BATIDO-193684 format. One line per field, with one value per residue (C-alpha): z, x, y; residue in three letters. Coordinates in steps of 0.1 Angstrom, whole numbers, plus 5000, padded with zeros to 4 digits. Example, Ala and Ser with C-alpha at 12.3 -4.5 7.8 and 13.67 -1.06 7.14 Angstrom:
// BATIDO-193684
c3: 5078;5071
c1: 5123;5137
c2: 4955;4989
type: Ala;Ser
// end
This chain:
// BATIDO-193684
c3: 9241;9279;9302;9335;9363;9363;9393;9385;9415;9404;9370;9356;9321;9297;9260;9261;9247;9215;9208;9212;9190;9166;9171;9179;9216;9227;9257;9270;9304;9325;9353;9388;9400;9385;9362;9336;9304;9278;9246;9226;9189;9176;9152;9180;9202;9176;9170;9207;9209;9179;9199;9233;9230;9268;9265;9242;9265;9295;9275;9263;9299;9309;9279;9289;9325;9312;9289;9309;9345;9366;9369;9332;9302;9297;9333;9331;9299;9314;9343;9335;9336;9368;9365;9359;9372;9393;9382;9404;9386;9379;9350;9335;9341;9306;9319;9334;9302;9282;9306;9306;9268;9265;9288;9269;9235;9247;9261;9297;9321;9350;9377;9376;9410;9409;9440;9447;9447;9480;9483;9466;9495;9497;9460;9462;9493;9516;9518;9484;9469;9471;9444;9430;9424;9402;9380;9399;9385;9406;9388;9406;9426;9414;9416;9422;9399;9401;9370;9348;9313;9288;9281;9318;9320;9290;9307;9339;9321;9300;9267;9240;9239;9228;9195;9198;9167;9146;9112;9098;9065;9070;9094;9096;9108;9124;9141;9127;9107;9078;9099;9120;9088;9074;9106;9106;9070;9072;9104;9092;9059;9077;9074;9103;9110;9135;9139;9154;9170;9188;9211;9211;9184;9166;9147;9140;9137;9173;9184;9166;9189;9164;9129;9114;9079;9084;9069;9093;9122;9116;9149;9143;9162;9180;9167;9200;9198;9162;9169;9200;9180;9153;9179;9195;9161;9151;9183;9182;9147;9158;9148;9172;9184;9198;9215;9227;9202;9177;9144;9144;9109;9079;9057;9024;9006;9034;9045;9081;9107;9135;9167;9196;9221;9194;9183;9145;9127;9093;9069;9035;9031;9050;9050;9059;9076;9098;9090;9097;9127;9135;9120;9148;9152;9155;9178;9208;9240;9223;9230;9266;9272;9252;9275;9300;9281;9245;9227;9191;9182;9203;9217;9237;9268;9268;9277;9314;9313;9298;9321;9327;9309;9279;9252;9217;9186;9157;9124;9098;9087;9097;9126;9141;9137;9152;9181;9187;9188;9212;9236;9236;9257;9285;9281;9290;9256;9225;9200;9165;9152;9114;9090;9061;9054;9065;9071;9038;9018;9042;9064;9055;9054;9080;9105;9098;9104;9137;9149;9142;9164;9195;9215;9233;9200;9184;9152;9146;9109;9094;9128;9136;9169;9173;9210;9241;9277;9311;9339;9346;9323;9294;9306;9274;9237;9214;9181;9151;9128;9092;9080;9105;9115;9152;9179;9209;9239;9248;9280;9273;9295;9266;9230;9206;9173;9142;9112;9090;9092;9078;9068;9093;9069;9080;9094;9061;9042;9008;8990;8997;8972;8985;8969;8977;9008;9023;9012;9000;8962;8952;8921;8889;8907;8915;8878;8867;8891;8875;8908;8897;8886;8879;8846;8860;8870;8907;8924;8931;8967;8963;8971;8952;8972;8960;8987;9007;9005;9018;9027;9045;9050;9046;9010;8983;8973;8967;8995;9032;9049;9075;9051;9024;9049;9060;9024;9015;9045;9033;8997;9009;9021;8987;8972;8999;8988;8952;8959;8980;8952;8925;8946;8952;8915;8905;8931;8917;8881;8892;8909;8878;8854;8876;8877;8839;8835;8859;8841;8808;8823
c1: 3314;3312;3298;3282;3267;3229;3210;3177;3162;3175;3158;3124;3138;3162;3162;3133;3155;3168;3134;3116;3141;3146;3184;3209;3216;3245;3258;3261;3252;3261;3240;3253;3231;3211;3186;3160;3160;3132;3143;3116;3122;3113;3086;3069;3070;3054;3027;3018;3018;2995;2969;2977;2988;2992;3022;3039;3031;3047;3078;3080;3078;3106;3127;3121;3132;3163;3173;3163;3167;3198;3201;3195;3217;3214;3222;3253;3264;3259;3283;3318;3343;3363;3399;3426;3454;3461;3488;3504;3523;3524;3506;3538;3560;3569;3571;3537;3523;3538;3525;3489;3489;3501;3473;3447;3458;3458;3422;3434;3410;3429;3427;3451;3462;3480;3502;3492;3455;3437;3424;3455;3463;3427;3426;3458;3446;3475;3507;3518;3550;3580;3583;3615;3596;3569;3553;3541;3516;3497;3478;3445;3449;3485;3519;3532;3560;3579;3590;3580;3591;3562;3572;3569;3535;3523;3534;3517;3484;3486;3490;3506;3544;3556;3546;3528;3544;3575;3558;3528;3510;3515;3533;3519;3543;3524;3490;3475;3443;3459;3476;3446;3424;3449;3448;3410;3407;3437;3424;3388;3399;3418;3454;3478;3481;3503;3505;3537;3535;3564;3542;3504;3477;3462;3492;3490;3453;3452;3465;3436;3410;3382;3378;3347;3346;3349;3321;3295;3302;3279;3289;3326;3349;3381;3412;3415;3379;3383;3416;3400;3371;3394;3417;3389;3377;3411;3416;3381;3388;3420;3448;3478;3487;3522;3529;3561;3582;3605;3618;3656;3660;3640;3653;3635;3649;3640;3610;3621;3612;3638;3624;3642;3650;3661;3627;3625;3592;3591;3563;3551;3542;3549;3528;3544;3519;3543;3528;3542;3553;3545;3571;3591;3603;3639;3631;3650;3635;3613;3635;3640;3603;3588;3565;3563;3539;3550;3534;3534;3498;3467;3453;3420;3439;3456;3423;3427;3459;3442;3413;3411;3444;3455;3468;3482;3481;3506;3492;3465;3452;3421;3440;3448;3412;3398;3422;3412;3375;3382;3404;3380;3356;3383;3408;3401;3414;3427;3448;3457;3491;3491;3519;3496;3473;3443;3430;3410;3438;3445;3414;3379;3352;3330;3359;3365;3329;3329;3360;3344;3314;3336;3342;3373;3391;3414;3434;3467;3476;3511;3525;3553;3567;3604;3611;3597;3604;3600;3621;3605;3575;3563;3554;3556;3563;3579;3560;3570;3546;3556;3540;3557;3587;3579;3584;3562;3559;3527;3519;3512;3503;3504;3516;3504;3523;3505;3526;3525;3543;3573;3573;3587;3610;3646;3648;3639;3666;3678;3659;3627;3626;3616;3609;3629;3608;3611;3577;3575;3571;3546;3530;3536;3559;3583;3586;3589;3618;3635;3634;3614;3632;3604;3587;3552;3541;3541;3507;3493;3505;3536;3570;3602;3607;3583;3559;3563;3534;3528;3496;3485;3504;3538;3531;3536;3501;3480;3455;3464;3431;3420;3394;3420;3444;3416;3408;3444;3448;3420;3433;3467;3452;3436;3471;3485;3461;3470;3507;3503;3482;3507;3536;3519;3510;3546;3558;3532;3544;3580;3573;3553;3581;3607;3585;3582;3620;3627;3603;3620;3653
c2: 7379;7386;7360;7367;7347;7346;7333;7317;7335;7369;7371;7361;7360;7376;7384;7409;7437;7420;7402;7436;7455;7427;7426;7399;7390;7411;7390;7355;7341;7311;7296;7300;7272;7243;7258;7251;7272;7276;7292;7311;7317;7352;7339;7320;7350;7372;7346;7346;7384;7385;7364;7379;7416;7419;7395;7420;7449;7431;7421;7457;7470;7446;7459;7495;7488;7470;7498;7529;7541;7544;7506;7499;7499;7537;7544;7522;7538;7573;7565;7577;7548;7545;7559;7533;7555;7586;7611;7636;7665;7702;7718;7731;7701;7688;7652;7654;7669;7641;7614;7629;7631;7595;7583;7603;7590;7554;7557;7553;7571;7587;7613;7642;7657;7690;7693;7729;7721;7726;7690;7674;7651;7640;7632;7612;7594;7603;7624;7637;7625;7648;7674;7658;7625;7640;7631;7600;7575;7550;7523;7516;7484;7483;7498;7534;7546;7579;7597;7567;7560;7556;7520;7512;7530;7509;7477;7486;7492;7461;7480;7460;7464;7429;7412;7379;7364;7368;7366;7386;7391;7428;7451;7486;7513;7542;7543;7575;7575;7558;7532;7524;7522;7497;7478;7476;7464;7441;7423;7422;7405;7378;7391;7386;7423;7442;7480;7495;7530;7547;7567;7565;7560;7590;7605;7642;7640;7629;7663;7681;7696;7694;7679;7696;7682;7644;7625;7611;7636;7665;7682;7675;7651;7655;7638;7619;7606;7595;7577;7562;7547;7534;7519;7500;7488;7476;7457;7442;7428;7412;7436;7437;7472;7478;7512;7528;7508;7524;7510;7509;7494;7484;7456;7462;7431;7406;7428;7427;7453;7456;7471;7487;7460;7435;7422;7414;7412;7393;7402;7395;7432;7464;7495;7529;7551;7570;7604;7638;7658;7694;7718;7735;7771;7782;7811;7822;7807;7781;7750;7760;7766;7737;7718;7746;7768;7762;7732;7719;7709;7715;7683;7684;7672;7706;7723;7717;7738;7769;7777;7814;7821;7842;7819;7824;7802;7805;7794;7803;7769;7749;7733;7767;7778;7746;7749;7786;7776;7748;7767;7797;7776;7774;7803;7839;7850;7833;7853;7839;7851;7850;7861;7866;7896;7875;7840;7837;7820;7792;7787;7774;7800;7783;7785;7822;7830;7810;7828;7862;7852;7845;7877;7862;7853;7879;7877;7896;7895;7902;7892;7867;7855;7864;7855;7838;7847;7831;7817;7783;7787;7809;7844;7865;7865;7890;7896;7917;7935;7929;7962;7985;7964;7972;7946;7944;7921;7903;7886;7849;7819;7794;7793;7766;7763;7749;7760;7729;7695;7676;7640;7615;7597;7605;7569;7552;7533;7547;7519;7539;7568;7602;7636;7667;7674;7639;7625;7589;7584;7557;7543;7563;7588;7559;7549;7586;7590;7560;7540;7510;7478;7453;7446;7451;7486;7495;7495;7529;7530;7509;7524;7519;7487;7460;7448;7479;7504;7540;7558;7589;7621;7605;7598;7624;7634;7665;7660;7660;7653;7627;7613;7607;7591;7567;7560;7553;7530;7508;7510;7498;7466;7460;7463;7440;7413;7418;7417;7384;7368;7378;7365;7332;7329;7335;7309;7284;7291;7286;7253;7241;7251;7234;7202;7202;7208;7179;7156;7163;7153
type: Met;Glu;Ser;Ser;Ala;Leu;Ser;Ala;Asn;Ala;Ala;Arg;Gly;Thr;Gly;Glu;Val;Pro;Ile;Thr;Leu;Gly;Thr;Gly;Phe;Pro;Val;Gly;Phe;Arg;Ala;Ala;Glu;Gln;Ser;Arg;Val;Met;Gln;Ile;Glu;Pro;His;Asp;Tyr;His;Ala;Val;Val;Ala;Leu;Glu;Pro;Asp;Val;Gly;Lys;Glu;Val;Gly;Arg;Leu;Ala;Ser;Glu;Arg;Ile;Gly;Gly;Thr;Gly;Gly;Leu;Gln;Gly;Leu;Ala;Ala;Glu;Pro;Pro;Ala;Pro;Arg;Ala;Ile;Val;Val;Gly;His;Arg;Leu;Asp;Pro;Ser;Cys;Thr;Glu;Leu;Arg;Arg;Phe;Leu;Asp;Arg;Asn;Gln;Ile;Thr;Phe;Ser;Trp;Val;Gln;Pro;Asp;Ala;Pro;Asn;Ala;Ala;Gln;Gln;Trp;Gly;Gly;Pro;Leu;Pro;Pro;Glu;Glu;Asp;Cys;Pro;Val;Ile;Arg;Val;Val;Asp;Gly;Lys;Thr;Val;Val;Arg;Pro;Gln;Leu;Arg;Arg;Val;Ala;Glu;Leu;Leu;Asp;Leu;Gly;Thr;Glu;Pro;Val;Ala;Ala;Glu;Tyr;Asp;Thr;Val;Ile;Ile;Gly;Ala;Gly;Pro;Ala;Gly;Leu;Ala;Ala;Gly;Val;Tyr;Gly;Ala;Ser;Glu;Gly;Leu;Arg;Thr;Ile;Val;Val;Glu;Arg;Glu;Ala;Pro;Gly;Gly;Gln;Ala;Gly;Thr;Ser;Ser;Arg;Ile;Glu;Asn;Tyr;Leu;Gly;Phe;Pro;Ser;Gly;Val;Ser;Gly;Glu;Glu;Leu;Ala;Ser;Arg;Ala;Leu;Gln;Gln;Ala;Arg;Arg;Leu;Gly;Ala;Glu;Ile;Leu;Val;Thr;Arg;Glu;Ile;Thr;Arg;Leu;Asp;Thr;Ala;Ala;Arg;Gln;Val;His;Leu;Asp;Gly;Gly;Asp;Val;Leu;Arg;Ala;Gln;Thr;Ile;Ile;Leu;Ala;Cys;Gly;Val;Ala;Trp;Arg;Gln;Phe;Ser;Val;Glu;Gly;Phe;Asp;Arg;Leu;Arg;Gly;Thr;Gly;Ile;Ser;Tyr;Gly;Ala;Ala;Pro;Ser;Glu;Ala;Ala;Ser;Thr;His;Gly;Leu;Asp;Val;His;Ile;Val;Gly;Ala;Gly;Asn;Ser;Ala;Gly;Gln;Ala;Ala;Met;Phe;Phe;Ser;Asn;His;Ala;Arg;Ser;Val;Thr;Ile;Leu;Cys;Arg;Ala;Asp;Gly;Leu;Glu;Lys;Ser;Met;Ser;Arg;Tyr;Leu;Ile;Asp;Gln;Leu;Ala;Ala;Arg;Ser;Asn;Ile;His;Val;Leu;Cys;Arg;Thr;Glu;Val;Val;Gly;Ala;His;Gly;Asp;Thr;Ser;Leu;Glu;Ala;Ile;Asp;Val;Arg;Asn;Ala;Ala;Thr;Gly;Glu;Thr;Ser;Arg;Leu;Gln;Ser;Asp;Gly;Leu;Phe;Val;Leu;Ile;Gly;Ala;Asp;Ala;Glu;Thr;Ala;Trp;Leu;Pro;Pro;Glu;Ile;Ala;Leu;Asp;Gly;His;Gly;Phe;Val;Leu;Thr;Gly;Pro;Asp;Val;Arg;Ala;Ala;Gly;Arg;Trp;Gly;Leu;Glu;Arg;Asp;Pro;Tyr;Leu;Leu;Glu;Thr;Ser;Ala;Pro;Gly;Ile;Phe;Ala;Cys;Gly;Asp;Val;Arg;Leu;Gly;Pro;Val;Lys;Arg;Val;Ala;Ser;Ala;Val;Gly;Glu;Gly;Ser;Met;Ala;Ile;Ala;Phe;Val;His;Gln;Tyr;Ile;Arg;Asp;Thr;Glu;Asp;Arg;Leu;Asp;Asp;Gly;Val;Ala;Ala;Gln;Ala;Val;Lys;Ser;Ala;Arg;His
// end
């Protein structure tokens, strides 16, 4: 609850908004000088209004003024938040792209100054930094750092990078939709909860420009916005969120999580929500031009880099269709490159219809990318037509690759059972694989290591959707509670048995 100074001379009263709307009071106040306060209970207020309707009209007028107008709550809410940082860097500088994406995904408002912009020096507030120092970030009312590491940026902006405690009820690895959902439910139910993320919250969903079929958002929602709301919710409920921290080792027997830098987190339970990463191309020129025109995924923050340009998207799934729709609002043209005969087998019908209605979106079927060209940034791509075998060169200002994803499980210890594609086995699949050693059955989301659970895209399962990831994240917390209860019951039984044994002797 925020507190603010309230001068007795500056206000005739307060509370008219909640008493009019019948809601709780949203803020607290403290007197800046000696004051006298009269508290009016809602039932007394309504009794007075019933006898003197003019009182209700006057209070309603005050509430309307407080809510509306440029100086009211609506006006304050409509004002964009002031930037917390200023970034100087070129559009096609991979380091600048990475920095801007990191700030976006961590909900940090910032101004981006491109050195070749006409008013760049004015935006920066003085002479621009030398080219070799870019990207440069200046924290408002703080320090200026050249070519910063993301950990340093997080520290400058007071993002969590260090754990507060050494022991937790549950450690959640990964801050995608599943991990954030687990963080929300874990913290809200009183568990000491920490979420560890190696980059920024959102996971693969955070790089999605538009999610159209998530329940409760009839107009769709970007992955960044969904992750932003979930992150705010998790923090408000008390979950710790660490960013820019990598897991170096996972001790399944002791349930210890070793972080880079030497920190060790001990936990009663661990939840694996480390998700998947975009599958990458092994095509000539791709590695060299990655970040300078070639990107994996299509985050909304990329839109500023596509204004008036001709861009291409590789992929035929919903992610590719949503990206095409989003970028068509900014780019001159968007071309989807699809290896199949059409989009019908892999893309939802509503998206196909939307794509057909956009005049600047084109689809090339039975086409695959076989090369990328450019000196310092992407200039053209080579595509081959599967029907004719012919190769042609297309001018391209940007290429976004969305061709599926692979599980992020190469770092897991051998005690965690995986399938042939690297996805984590849980529940019945663990027992079926002969990797379960206890008498009881594993819980539905429990891995081959008791007390360690998996949820979201990293888990072997038939559905890879944001909604299912969120559902599994909340389910994982239910199993965490069950595991902790069962563990405590076994300890109590063991203590009781030992006491009986001692008494007999």
